[in-house]
C-alpha positions as YAML, in Angstrom:
chain: A
units: angstrom
residues:
- id: 1
  name: UNK
  ca: [-59.73, -7.70, -38.71]
- id: 2
  name: UNK
  ca: [-60.02, -9.51, -35.36]
- id: 3
  name: UNK
  ca: [-62.46, -6.97, -34.03]
- id: 4
  name: UNK
  ca: [-64.60, -7.14, -37.18]
- id: 5
  name: UNK
  ca: [-64.75, -11.05, -36.84]
- id: 6
  name: UNK
  ca: [-65.63, -10.79, -33.14]
- id: 7
  name: UNK
  ca: [-68.28, -8.21, -33.91]
- id: 8
  name: UNK
  ca: [-70.00, -10.46, -36.55]
- id: 9
  name: UNK
  ca: [-69.68, -13.79, -34.90]
- id: 10
  name: UNK
  ca: [-73.15, -13.68, -33.32]
- id: 11
  name: UNK
  ca: [-74.67, -12.48, -36.62]
- id: 12
  name: UNK
  ca: [-72.93, -15.31, -38.48]
- id: 13
  name: UNK
  ca: [-74.18, -17.88, -35.95]
- id: 14
  name: UNK
  ca: [-77.77, -16.78, -36.18]
- id: 15
  name: UNK
  ca: [-77.56, -16.62, -39.98]
- id: 16
  name: UNK
  ca: [-76.57, -20.35, -40.19]
- id: 17
  name: UNK
  ca: [-79.24, -21.24, -37.54]
- id: 18
  name: UNK
  ca: [-82.01, -19.59, -39.64]
- id: 19
  name: UNK
  ca: [-80.67, -21.25, -42.80]
- id: 20
  name: UNK
  ca: [-80.78, -24.64, -41.09]
- id: 21
  name: UNK
  ca: [-84.37, -23.91, -39.85]
- id: 22
  name: UNK
  ca: [-85.50, -23.02, -43.40]
- id: 23
  name: UNK
  ca: [-83.97, -26.24, -44.87]
- id: 24
  name: UNK
  ca: [-85.59, -28.30, -42.07]
- id: 25
  name: UNK
  ca: [-88.99, -26.86, -42.88]
- id: 26
  name: UNK
  ca: [-88.58, -27.84, -46.53]
- id: 27
  name: UNK
  ca: [-87.56, -31.35, -45.50]
- id: 28
  name: UNK
  ca: [-90.47, -31.77, -43.16]
- id: 29
  name: UNK
  ca: [-92.84, -30.59, -45.91]
- id: 30
  name: UNK
  ca: [-91.62, -33.39, -48.10]
- id: 31
  name: UNK
  ca: [-89.25, -31.62, -50.40]
- id: 32
  name: UNK
  ca: [-86.67, -34.22, -51.28]
- id: 33
  name: UNK
  ca: [-84.54, -32.52, -53.91]
- id: 34
  name: UNK
  ca: [-81.36, -32.24, -51.82]
- id: 35
  name: UNK
  ca: [-79.15, -30.93, -54.68]
- id: 36
  name: UNK
  ca: [-81.34, -27.96, -55.17]
- id: 37
  name: UNK
  ca: [-81.44, -27.27, -51.43]
- id: 38
  name: UNK
  ca: [-77.62, -27.47, -51.15]
- id: 39
  name: UNK
  ca: [-77.19, -25.24, -54.21]
- id: 40
  name: UNK
  ca: [-79.58, -22.73, -52.61]
- id: 41
  name: UNK
  ca: [-77.67, -22.82, -49.31]
- id: 42
  name: UNK
  ca: [-74.39, -22.37, -51.28]
- id: 43
  name: UNK
  ca: [-75.71, -19.30, -53.10]
- id: 44
  name: UNK
  ca: [-77.16, -17.78, -49.90]
- id: 45
  name: UNK
  ca: [-73.83, -18.35, -48.08]
- id: 46
  name: UNK
  ca: [-71.89, -16.68, -50.95]
- id: 47
  name: UNK
  ca: [-74.18, -13.70, -50.84]
- id: 48
  name: UNK
  ca: [-73.73, -13.48, -47.07]
- id: 49
  name: UNK
  ca: [-69.92, -13.57, -47.14]
- id: 50
  name: UNK
  ca: [-70.01, -11.10, -50.03]
- id: 51
  name: UNK
  ca: [-72.05, -8.77, -47.78]
- id: 52
  name: UNK
  ca: [-69.46, -9.25, -44.94]
- id: 53
  name: UNK
  ca: [-66.67, -8.46, -47.31]
- id: 54
  name: UNK
  ca: [-68.39, -5.30, -48.52]
- id: 55
  name: UNK
  ca: [-69.08, -4.25, -44.90]
- id: 56
  name: UNK
  ca: [-65.46, -4.91, -43.86]
- id: 57
  name: UNK
  ca: [-64.11, -2.79, -46.77]
- id: 58
  name: UNK
  ca: [-66.46, 0.11, -46.13]
- id: 59
  name: UNK
  ca: [-65.95, 0.06, -42.36]
- id: 60
  name: UNK
  ca: [-62.24, -0.93, -42.27]
- id: 61
  name: UNK
  ca: [-60.96, 2.41, -40.92]
- id: 62
  name: UNK
  ca: [-63.72, 2.31, -38.29]
- id: 63
  name: UNK
  ca: [-62.51, -1.11, -36.93]
- id: 64
  name: UNK
  ca: [-58.95, -0.03, -37.24]
- id: 65
  name: UNK
  ca: [-59.64, 3.09, -35.17]
- id: 66
  name: UNK
  ca: [-61.27, 0.99, -32.47]
- id: 67
  name: UNK
  ca: [-58.55, -1.67, -32.29]
- id: 68
  name: UNK
  ca: [-55.33, 0.43, -32.38]
- id: 69
  name: UNK
  ca: [-54.40, 2.49, -29.25]
- id: 70
  name: UNK
  ca: [-54.32, 6.26, -29.76]
- id: 71
  name: UNK
  ca: [-50.81, 7.70, -29.41]
- id: 72
  name: UNK
  ca: [-51.52, 11.34, -30.30]
- id: 73
  name: UNK
  ca: [-54.38, 13.68, -30.96]
- id: 74
  name: UNK
  ca: [-53.72, 13.45, -34.67]
- id: 75
  name: UNK
  ca: [-54.94, 9.87, -34.55]
- id: 76
  name: UNK
  ca: [-58.27, 11.09, -33.15]
- id: 77
  name: UNK
  ca: [-58.79, 13.74, -35.85]
- id: 78
  name: UNK
  ca: [-57.81, 11.58, -38.81]
- id: 79
  name: UNK
  ca: [-60.51, 11.09, -41.38]
- id: 80
  name: UNK
  ca: [-62.55, 7.88, -41.62]
- id: 81
  name: UNK
  ca: [-64.06, 6.17, -44.68]
- id: 82
  name: UNK
  ca: [-67.31, 7.51, -46.12]
- id: 83
  name: UNK
  ca: [-69.85, 5.11, -44.63]
- id: 84
  name: UNK
  ca: [-72.74, 5.76, -42.18]
- id: 85
  name: UNK
  ca: [-71.05, 4.20, -39.18]
- id: 86
  name: UNK
  ca: [-67.54, 5.63, -39.64]
- id: 87
  name: UNK
  ca: [-69.02, 9.08, -40.49]
- id: 88
  name: UNK
  ca: [-71.10, 9.00, -37.35]
- id: 89
  name: UNK
  ca: [-68.09, 8.04, -35.26]
- id: 90
  name: UNK
  ca: [-65.97, 10.77, -36.93]
- id: 91
  name: UNK
  ca: [-68.59, 13.41, -36.25]
- id: 92
  name: UNK
  ca: [-68.97, 12.34, -32.63]
- id: 93
  name: UNK
  ca: [-65.18, 12.35, -32.08]
- id: 94
  name: UNK
  ca: [-64.80, 15.80, -33.66]
- id: 95
  name: UNK
  ca: [-67.55, 17.22, -31.35]
- id: 96
  name: UNK
  ca: [-65.86, 15.56, -28.33]
- id: 97
  name: UNK
  ca: [-62.45, 16.94, -29.42]
- id: 98
  name: UNK
  ca: [-63.84, 20.45, -29.77]
- id: 99
  name: UNK
  ca: [-65.44, 20.27, -26.33]
- id: 100
  name: UNK
  ca: [-62.20, 18.82, -24.87]
- id: 101
  name: UNK
  ca: [-60.02, 21.52, -26.43]
- id: 102
  name: UNK
  ca: [-62.36, 24.23, -25.13]
- id: 103
  name: UNK
  ca: [-62.24, 22.87, -21.61]
- id: 104
  name: UNK
  ca: [-58.45, 22.41, -21.92]
- id: 105
  name: UNK
  ca: [-58.07, 26.06, -22.97]
- id: 106
  name: UNK
  ca: [-60.27, 27.25, -20.08]
- id: 107
  name: UNK
  ca: [-58.25, 25.31, -17.42]
- id: 108
  name: UNK
  ca: [-54.98, 26.40, -18.98]
- id: 109
  name: UNK
  ca: [-56.10, 29.97, -18.82]
- id: 110
  name: UNK
  ca: [-57.06, 29.54, -15.20]
- id: 111
  name: UNK
  ca: [-53.74, 27.90, -14.43]
- id: 112
  name: UNK
  ca: [-51.79, 30.65, -16.07]
- id: 113
  name: UNK
  ca: [-53.70, 33.22, -14.06]
- id: 114
  name: UNK
  ca: [-53.00, 31.22, -10.90]
- id: 115
  name: UNK
  ca: [-49.26, 30.94, -11.60]
- id: 116
  name: UNK
  ca: [-49.09, 34.70, -12.42]
- id: 117
  name: UNK
  ca: [-50.78, 35.53, -9.21]
- id: 118
  name: UNK
  ca: [-48.40, 33.17, -7.26]
- id: 119
  name: UNK
  ca: [-45.37, 34.81, -8.88]
- id: 120
  name: UNK
  ca: [-46.60, 38.29, -8.07]
- id: 121
  name: UNK
  ca: [-47.39, 37.29, -4.52]
- id: 122
  name: UNK
  ca: [-43.99, 35.76, -3.99]
- id: 123
  name: UNK
  ca: [-42.30, 38.95, -5.26]
- id: 124
  name: UNK
  ca: [-44.51, 41.12, -2.99]
- id: 125
  name: UNK
  ca: [-43.66, 38.99, 0.05]
- id: 126
  name: UNK
  ca: [-39.92, 39.44, -0.55]
- id: 127
  name: UNK
  ca: [-40.14, 43.16, 0.16]
- id: 128
  name: UNK
  ca: [-41.59, 42.97, 3.72]
- id: 129
  name: UNK
  ca: [-39.08, 40.20, 4.52]
- id: 130
  name: UNK
  ca: [-36.26, 42.47, 3.53]
- id: 131
  name: UNK
  ca: [-37.71, 45.38, 5.53]
- id: 132
  name: UNK
  ca: [-38.15, 43.19, 8.64]
- id: 133
  name: UNK
  ca: [-34.57, 41.91, 8.22]
- id: 134
  name: UNK
  ca: [-33.27, 45.47, 8.11]
- id: 135
  name: UNK
  ca: [-35.48, 46.59, 11.04]
- id: 136
  name: UNK
  ca: [-34.26, 43.88, 13.46]
- id: 137
  name: UNK
  ca: [-30.56, 44.74, 13.05]
- id: 138
  name: UNK
  ca: [-30.88, 47.36, 15.84]
- id: 139
  name: UNK
  ca: [-32.13, 44.81, 18.36]
- id: 140
  name: UNK
  ca: [-30.00, 44.47, 21.46]
- id: 141
  name: UNK
  ca: [-31.17, 40.94, 22.25]
- id: 142
  name: UNK
  ca: [-28.80, 38.71, 20.25]
- id: 143
  name: UNK
  ca: [-30.89, 35.56, 20.98]
- id: 144
  name: UNK
  ca: [-34.11, 37.23, 19.76]
- id: 145
  name: UNK
  ca: [-32.30, 38.55, 16.76]
- id: 146
  name: UNK
  ca: [-30.95, 35.15, 15.81]
- id: 147
  name: UNK
  ca: [-34.39, 33.61, 16.22]
- id: 148
  name: UNK
  ca: [-36.20, 36.13, 14.06]
- id: 149
  name: UNK
  ca: [-33.37, 35.95, 11.45]
- id: 150
  name: UNK
  ca: [-33.75, 32.16, 11.33]
- id: 151
  name: UNK
  ca: [-37.47, 32.37, 10.75]
- id: 152
  name: UNK
  ca: [-36.95, 35.04, 8.03]
- id: 153
  name: UNK
  ca: [-34.55, 32.65, 6.29]
- id: 154
  name: UNK
  ca: [-37.09, 29.93, 6.35]
- id: 155
  name: UNK
  ca: [-39.75, 32.29, 4.87]
- id: 156
  name: UNK
  ca: [-37.32, 33.35, 2.19]
- id: 157
  name: UNK
  ca: [-36.44, 29.73, 1.17]
- id: 158
  name: UNK
  ca: [-40.03, 28.77, 1.17]
- id: 159
  name: UNK
  ca: [-40.98, 31.61, -1.16]
- id: 160
  name: UNK
  ca: [-38.12, 30.66, -3.47]
- id: 161
  name: UNK
  ca: [-39.31, 27.12, -3.52]
- id: 162
  name: UNK
  ca: [-42.85, 28.21, -4.48]
- id: 163
  name: UNK
  ca: [-41.43, 30.51, -7.13]
- id: 164
  name: UNK
  ca: [-39.20, 27.93, -8.83]
- id: 165
  name: UNK
  ca: [-41.83, 25.25, -8.53]
- id: 166
  name: UNK
  ca: [-44.38, 27.50, -10.36]
- id: 167
  name: UNK
  ca: [-41.93, 28.29, -13.11]
- id: 168
  name: UNK
  ca: [-40.90, 24.65, -13.71]
- id: 169
  name: UNK
  ca: [-43.66, 23.96, -16.22]
- id: 170
  name: UNK
  ca: [-42.46, 26.92, -18.36]
- id: 171
  name: UNK
  ca: [-38.76, 26.09, -17.90]
- id: 172
  name: UNK
  ca: [-37.99, 26.49, -21.65]
- id: 173
  name: UNK
  ca: [-38.96, 30.18, -21.53]
- id: 174
  name: UNK
  ca: [-36.76, 30.95, -18.47]
- id: 175
  name: UNK
  ca: [-33.27, 29.54, -18.83]
- id: 176
  name: UNK
  ca: [-29.96, 30.74, -20.28]
- id: 177
  name: UNK
  ca: [-27.07, 28.30, -20.83]
- id: 178
  name: UNK
  ca: [-23.53, 29.58, -20.18]
- id: 179
  name: UNK
  ca: [-20.12, 28.43, -19.08]
- id: 180
  name: UNK
  ca: [-19.87, 28.69, -15.24]
- id: 181
  name: UNK
  ca: [-16.86, 28.52, -13.06]
- id: 182
  name: UNK
  ca: [-17.85, 25.86, -10.51]
- id: 183
  name: UNK
  ca: [-15.50, 27.09, -7.73]
- id: 184
  name: UNK
  ca: [-16.70, 30.77, -7.99]
- id: 185
  name: UNK
  ca: [-20.32, 29.66, -8.05]
- id: 186
  name: UNK
  ca: [-20.08, 27.42, -4.89]
- id: 187
  name: UNK
  ca: [-17.99, 30.04, -3.12]
- id: 188
  name: UNK
  ca: [-20.65, 32.75, -3.82]
- id: 189
  name: UNK
  ca: [-23.48, 30.43, -2.71]
- id: 190
  name: UNK
  ca: [-21.76, 29.42, 0.55]
- id: 191
  name: UNK
  ca: [-21.07, 33.11, 1.23]
- id: 192
  name: UNK
  ca: [-24.74, 33.94, 0.72]
- id: 193
  name: UNK
  ca: [-25.66, 31.13, 3.16]
- id: 194
  name: UNK
  ca: [-23.05, 32.01, 5.81]
- id: 195
  name: UNK
  ca: [-25.76, 32.82, 8.40]
- id: 196
  name: UNK
  ca: [-27.16, 29.30, 7.92]
- id: 197
  name: UNK
  ca: [-23.68, 27.71, 8.43]
- id: 198
  name: UNK
  ca: [-22.95, 29.90, 11.46]
- id: 199
  name: UNK
  ca: [-26.34, 29.26, 13.02]
- id: 200
  name: UNK
  ca: [-25.92, 25.49, 12.86]
- id: 201
  name: UNK
  ca: [-22.22, 25.56, 13.68]
- id: 202
  name: UNK
  ca: [-21.20, 23.64, 10.54]
- id: 203
  name: UNK
  ca: [-18.62, 24.77, 8.08]
- id: 204
  name: UNK
  ca: [-18.32, 24.62, 4.24]
- id: 205
  name: UNK
  ca: [-15.22, 23.04, 2.78]
- id: 206
  name: UNK
  ca: [-14.46, 23.50, -0.92]
- id: 207
  name: UNK
  ca: [-12.41, 20.94, -2.77]
- id: 208
  name: UNK
  ca: [-12.87, 22.28, -6.30]
- id: 209
  name: UNK
  ca: [-10.16, 23.29, -8.77]
- id: 210
  name: UNK
  ca: [-10.50, 26.95, -9.76]
- id: 211
  name: UNK
  ca: [-10.12, 25.82, -13.45]
- id: 212
  name: UNK
  ca: [-13.21, 23.66, -13.40]
- id: 213
  name: UNK
  ca: [-16.10, 24.90, -15.60]
- id: 214
  name: UNK
  ca: [-19.54, 23.52, -16.28]
- id: 215
  name: UNK
  ca: [-22.20, 24.42, -18.88]
- id: 216
  name: UNK
  ca: [-25.56, 25.18, -17.23]
- id: 217
  name: UNK
  ca: [-27.99, 27.89, -16.21]
- id: 218
  name: UNK
  ca: [-26.67, 29.93, -13.33]
- id: 219
  name: UNK
  ca: [-30.09, 30.77, -11.79]
- id: 220
  name: UNK
  ca: [-31.55, 27.30, -11.85]
- id: 221
  name: UNK
  ca: [-28.30, 25.58, -10.88]
- id: 222
  name: UNK
  ca: [-27.85, 27.97, -7.97]
- id: 223
  name: UNK
  ca: [-31.26, 27.02, -6.66]
- id: 224
  name: UNK
  ca: [-30.39, 23.31, -6.97]
- id: 225
  name: UNK
  ca: [-27.09, 23.63, -5.11]
- id: 226
  name: UNK
  ca: [-28.71, 25.89, -2.51]
- id: 227
  name: UNK
  ca: [-31.36, 23.32, -1.84]
- id: 228
  name: UNK
  ca: [-28.71, 20.58, -1.45]
- id: 229
  name: UNK
  ca: [-26.76, 22.85, 0.80]
- id: 230
  name: UNK
  ca: [-29.76, 23.58, 2.95]
- id: 231
  name: UNK
  ca: [-30.55, 19.90, 3.29]
- id: 232
  name: UNK
  ca: [-27.01, 19.05, 4.21]
- id: 233
  name: UNK
  ca: [-26.85, 21.68, 6.95]
- id: 234
  name: UNK
  ca: [-30.39, 20.84, 8.24]
- id: 235
  name: UNK
  ca: [-29.65, 17.14, 8.66]
- id: 236
  name: UNK
  ca: [-26.22, 17.69, 10.24]
- id: 237
  name: UNK
  ca: [-27.22, 17.76, 13.86]
- id: 238
  name: UNK
  ca: [-23.81, 17.66, 15.45]
- id: 239
  name: UNK
  ca: [-21.83, 20.86, 15.78]
- id: 240
  name: UNK
  ca: [-18.44, 21.47, 14.28]
- id: 241
  name: UNK
  ca: [-18.99, 19.13, 11.27]
- id: 242
  name: UNK
  ca: [-18.12, 20.02, 7.64]
- id: 243
  name: UNK
  ca: [-20.20, 20.18, 4.47]
- id: 244
  name: UNK
  ca: [-17.78, 19.30, 1.70]
- id: 245
  name: UNK
  ca: [-18.16, 20.47, -1.93]
- id: 246
  name: UNK
  ca: [-15.96, 18.32, -4.16]
- id: 247
  name: UNK
  ca: [-15.59, 18.92, -7.87]
- id: 248
  name: UNK
  ca: [-13.91, 16.31, -10.15]
- id: 249
  name: UNK
  ca: [-13.35, 15.74, -13.81]
- id: 250
  name: UNK
  ca: [-13.96, 12.30, -15.42]
- id: 251
  name: UNK
  ca: [-13.36, 12.47, -19.10]
- id: 252
  name: UNK
  ca: [-15.93, 14.72, -20.63]
- id: 253
  name: UNK
  ca: [-18.06, 14.71, -17.48]
- id: 254
  name: UNK
  ca: [-17.80, 17.03, -14.47]
- id: 255
  name: UNK
  ca: [-19.05, 15.75, -11.16]
- id: 256
  name: UNK
  ca: [-20.04, 17.95, -8.17]
- id: 257
  name: UNK
  ca: [-20.47, 16.09, -4.84]
- id: 258
  name: UNK
  ca: [-22.20, 17.63, -1.84]
- id: 259
  name: UNK
  ca: [-21.01, 15.52, 1.15]
- id: 260
  name: UNK
  ca: [-22.53, 16.05, 4.62]
- id: 261
  name: UNK
  ca: [-21.71, 14.30, 7.95]
- id: 262
  name: UNK
  ca: [-25.30, 14.21, 9.16]
- id: 263
  name: UNK
  ca: [-27.75, 11.54, 10.07]
- id: 264
  name: UNK
  ca: [-27.88, 9.99, 6.57]
- id: 265
  name: UNK
  ca: [-30.84, 8.54, 4.79]
- id: 266
  name: UNK
  ca: [-32.26, 5.07, 5.50]
- id: 267
  name: UNK
  ca: [-31.60, 2.60, 2.64]
- id: 268
  name: UNK
  ca: [-35.37, 1.84, 2.50]
- id: 269
  name: UNK
  ca: [-36.07, 5.53, 1.68]
- id: 270
  name: UNK
  ca: [-33.33, 6.04, -0.96]
- id: 271
  name: UNK
  ca: [-35.40, 4.74, -4.03]
- id: 272
  name: UNK
  ca: [-38.08, 7.29, -3.22]
- id: 273
  name: UNK
  ca: [-36.23, 10.40, -2.04]
- id: 274
  name: UNK
  ca: [-36.80, 12.15, -5.38]
- id: 275
  name: UNK
  ca: [-40.57, 11.53, -5.31]
- id: 276
  name: UNK
  ca: [-42.83, 14.50, -4.82]
- id: 277
  name: UNK
  ca: [-43.93, 15.06, -1.18]
- id: 278
  name: UNK
  ca: [-41.92, 12.11, 0.07]
- id: 279
  name: UNK
  ca: [-40.30, 12.91, 3.46]
- id: 280
  name: UNK
  ca: [-39.34, 9.46, 4.73]
- id: 281
  name: UNK
  ca: [-38.24, 8.59, 8.33]
- id: 282
  name: UNK
  ca: [-36.12, 11.76, 8.69]
- id: 283
  name: UNK
  ca: [-39.04, 13.91, 7.65]
- id: 284
  name: UNK
  ca: [-41.02, 12.76, 10.61]
- id: 285
  name: UNK
  ca: [-38.26, 13.94, 12.96]
- id: 286
  name: UNK
  ca: [-37.62, 17.23, 11.19]
- id: 287
  name: UNK
  ca: [-40.91, 19.06, 10.77]
- id: 288
  name: UNK
  ca: [-39.49, 21.46, 8.24]
- id: 289
  name: UNK
  ca: [-39.36, 18.75, 5.57]
- id: 290
  name: UNK
  ca: [-41.87, 19.25, 2.78]
- id: 291
  name: UNK
  ca: [-40.80, 16.49, 0.40]
- id: 292
  name: UNK
  ca: [-40.40, 18.99, -2.39]
- id: 293
  name: UNK
  ca: [-36.72, 19.90, -2.25]
- id: 294
  name: UNK
  ca: [-35.14, 16.83, -3.76]
- id: 295
  name: UNK
  ca: [-38.02, 16.44, -6.14]
- id: 296
  name: UNK
  ca: [-37.35, 19.94, -7.60]
- id: 297
  name: UNK
  ca: [-33.62, 19.18, -7.69]
- id: 298
  name: UNK
  ca: [-34.32, 16.04, -9.78]
- id: 299
  name: UNK
  ca: [-36.74, 17.79, -12.14]
- id: 300
  name: UNK
  ca: [-34.50, 20.80, -12.69]
- id: 301
  name: UNK
  ca: [-31.39, 18.66, -13.29]
- id: 302
  name: UNK
  ca: [-33.28, 16.61, -15.83]
- id: 303
  name: UNK
  ca: [-34.39, 19.74, -17.72]
- id: 304
  name: UNK
  ca: [-30.86, 21.09, -17.64]
- id: 305
  name: UNK
  ca: [-29.48, 17.87, -18.98]
- id: 306
  name: UNK
  ca: [-27.62, 16.94, -15.84]
- id: 307
  name: UNK
  ca: [-27.83, 13.71, -13.80]
- id: 308
  name: UNK
  ca: [-28.31, 13.58, -10.10]
- id: 309
  name: UNK
  ca: [-27.79, 10.64, -7.82]
- id: 310
  name: UNK
  ca: [-27.78, 10.13, -4.05]
- id: 311
  name: UNK
  ca: [-25.85, 7.80, -1.81]
- id: 312
  name: UNK
  ca: [-26.06, 7.10, 1.92]
- id: 313
  name: UNK
  ca: [-25.57, 4.24, 4.30]
- id: 314
  name: UNK
  ca: [-28.16, 5.62, 6.68]
- id: 315
  name: UNK
  ca: [-25.63, 6.41, 9.45]
- id: 316
  name: UNK
  ca: [-22.57, 8.50, 8.38]
- id: 317
  name: UNK
  ca: [-24.03, 11.20, 6.18]
- id: 318
  name: UNK
  ca: [-25.19, 11.61, 2.61]
- id: 319
  name: UNK
  ca: [-23.47, 12.25, -0.76]
- id: 320
  name: UNK
  ca: [-25.38, 13.90, -3.58]
- id: 321
  name: UNK
  ca: [-23.77, 13.99, -6.98]
- id: 322
  name: UNK
  ca: [-24.54, 16.24, -9.94]
- id: 323
  name: UNK
  ca: [-23.02, 14.93, -13.07]
- id: 324
  name: UNK
  ca: [-22.65, 17.52, -15.87]
...
C-alpha cells in the first residue's frame, strides 16, 4: 500500500493542479455558479479515486512483489494478477529466472568437473609420494633422509587438505556416523603421526579413559584431529614438550581437548582464527601456515554436529576443545 501511494503521489498532485486550473478558467470567464463548480469537482474527484481504487486492486500483487523482500526462489516464480503491468513483470521475471537457472546449471557443471579433476589429481599424486618414500629408505645419509621425509609429509598433508576441502560442499554424500572409541582413535592417529612427533622432539600424552565413546564419522573426525595435532606440533618450538589429548565426560557431552605447550595465539587473533585464509601474527613467522586448517576444522565440526572452541593466553600454549 505504501509503495502504491508513493507511486501515485505525483499523479494526484498534478490532477488537483489541473482541476484548480480548470476552475480558475471558469471563474475568470465570469461563471459564478459556485455550487455547480464544487459539485463538478466532487464528481471528478470521486471518479479519480475510483480509478485509483481499481488500479490498486488490479495491481495489488505487483506492488506487493516489489515491496516485500524475496526469501526464496518460489517467491519469484509465484503468479501475479491478470493485468498488463503485473503480467509484463511476471513474463520478464520468468525469462530472467530461466536465464539464471541455465547459467547456474552451466557453472555447477563446470564446478563439478573441476572438483572431479582435483580429486583424481590428488589420488594420482599420492602414488608417486608413496613410491618416493619407499625409494629413499635405502639412503645412507640420515640427515638427507629426514629432510626428504619431512617434505613428503608436507606434500601428503597438503594433498589431504585439498581433497577434504573439495569434498566439503558434498559432505552429505560422504559421511557415515558410528560409535567410536575415542582412546583407540587418538592412539591410532598419534601412531600414524609418530614421525612428525619424533622430528620435532615433542611427545603425545593421552589422558582418555578407554571406555569413552563418541558418535561421529571416523574419516572426517580423523582429519580434524590430525589437523589439530599438526598445528600443535608445528607451533611447539621448544624440544621435549608434550601434546596432551584429554577426554572428559560432562553429562551427555564428551569433550576432547588438544593441549599444546607452544607459542600460543595472540588474544587479538582468537576471534578470527576460524576464518578462511586467516593466518594472524604466528602465520607471518611460520611460512607453512595457509589459514585453511582451522577453517576446515570448524566447518567439518559444524557439519558433524560438534562444537569446537579455542583458548589461549598468547604465551603458554593453546587448548582446542571438540565438544561431542
